[in-house]
C-alpha positions, 0 to 999 in steps of 0.5 A: 418829742412825742410821747405815748399816746401820739399817733403815728402812721404807717404807709404800707401793711406788710411784715415790717409795718407789722413789727413797727405796729407791735413795737409802738403799740408796747410803747404806748403809741396809736398806729393807723395803717394805710394799706389796700389789703384787707387781710394786711399783716400790720393792719390785723394789729393797728389801732385803725386800718384805712383801707385804700390805695397808696395814692387815695387823696381822700385816704391821705388826707384821713391819714394825714389829719389824724397823725403826729407823724408817718413813716413808711415800710417800703421804698416804692411808695411814689414821691408825690404821696410823701410830699402830699402828707408832709403838707399835714404832718411830718414825714420820715423818711423824706421823699428825696431819700425814697427817690434815691432808693427807688432807682439802681442807676440813681442810687449807684450815682448817690453812692459814688458821691459819698465817696463809696465804691458801688459794684462795677456796673453801667447804666442802660436806659437805651439800646445805644447804652449797651456798648459803654456798659459792656465796657464798664464790667467784667463778665459774667454779670447781672442785668438788673431792672433799675426800678421794682427789683428786689428778692432776685426778681427783675435780674438775669445773669449775662455770661457773655456781651452777646447775650445782652441785646436778647436779655434787655429785650426779654426784660422789657427794655426798661432802664437797667444796670449791668452789674458785674458779678463779684467774687464774693466772700461774704454779704454784710448789712449794717442797720442805723437809726439817725435822729433829727440832730444828725446823730447816729446809732448802729446795730452789730453788723450781720451777715446774710446768706441768700438762696435763689436771690431771697435772704435765707439767714442772717448771722450776728455777730458777722464773721468779719474782721473788726476793722472791716465791721467798723469801715461798713458802719462808717460808710452806712453813716456816711450815706445817712448823713448825706441823705439827712436821714431820719428814721432807721435804714439799711445798707447792704454790702458785697466783701470780695475775697480780695477784702474789698467792701462794696456797696450793693444797696440802701433801704431807707427802712427797717430790713429783713436782716434786722429782725435778729434785733427783736430776740437778740438785742436790748433794743430792737430795730422797730423800737428804734424806728419808734424812737427816731420818729418820735424824736426819743433818745436812742435805745441801746443797740447792744448785742445780748447774744450771738443769733442765727435769723432764719427766714421762712417761706411759703415753699415750707407749707407744702399743699393746701397751705398746711402749716409746717410742724411747729412743735419741732421748732418750739421744742427748742428753748433758745429759739423764738417764732415770729409769724406774720399772720399772712392768710396764704402761703405761696412760693417765695413769699415771706410768712414768718422768721425765727431767731436761735440763739447761743453762747457761740455763733457756730451752736446757733447755726447748728441749731437753727439748721437742725429745725429748718431741716425738720421744718422742711421734711415735715 
């Protein structure tokens, strides 16, 4: 058990690292961030910011020697980096867990190995795989790069088999998955913490609404049946157990109009759809992450209030990086603002979020939408 005063390492300096750093420092831990961006959101708040590339061997040695345990805020850190750090100190999650989340083909095979259902798909690693992939799905379908795709990046809608070859060339003929487009009822996610003893605790199931492939809002509690919510939590725990995971992870699901639960993807880290927990749960996902890394008891994940988390992208900042009119948001007594300290607002860039709480979810939805419309109009 690592108690306050211990030093925690964070690979990555984005907003997830920032909120982890806030939670850890509030609990009395020291945080060292390794991140190449000198203005990174997490680096601004850390006890020490090692300004270096993630694969810089001297920087990794320095981080490993200084920390009691190290984690990461995103899954595309090379596995060799985690293996190198593990020679110096404890590292969670494992390199193996990251590897499974870094490649959609590997990830979907892993989902199947857990006895769960991914979205129907075909893997394409060479042009000769196309015919078999086409047989595996119905159209329209979505062609996704196997690696480095997020927030809708690296994806193309394919309306018929005739469009596949041209899209594959356009995407660079890299490894891909061809996913069937789902008759979707809603998207939900489960955030869980898992400790070194193999015990897990889930946060309330969240319902996610996307715009242009980027998460727009998270509604909690999700508007699904108790049976389906329990099934999603059980599936997420099964995946974490199979990985022998330690830390906080997220699993995203599609719910079809026929009521089928399909695993979309997993994230071996805290997640955008878990930000609601900062304001609406007894324990946030970031405090839980600290607790799992330090082998502390679980924090209570109970929901204190229905909540809507709304992402704010750089689009709201307008010309010349002009900030939105925050006074309109701050007039709401039950809305909490979180800005990430990013210097430059760009279209599609996550700049912050806000959480709107209410006695009824419908009221939180209405209030959060009124606030967003006011911000967009300003």
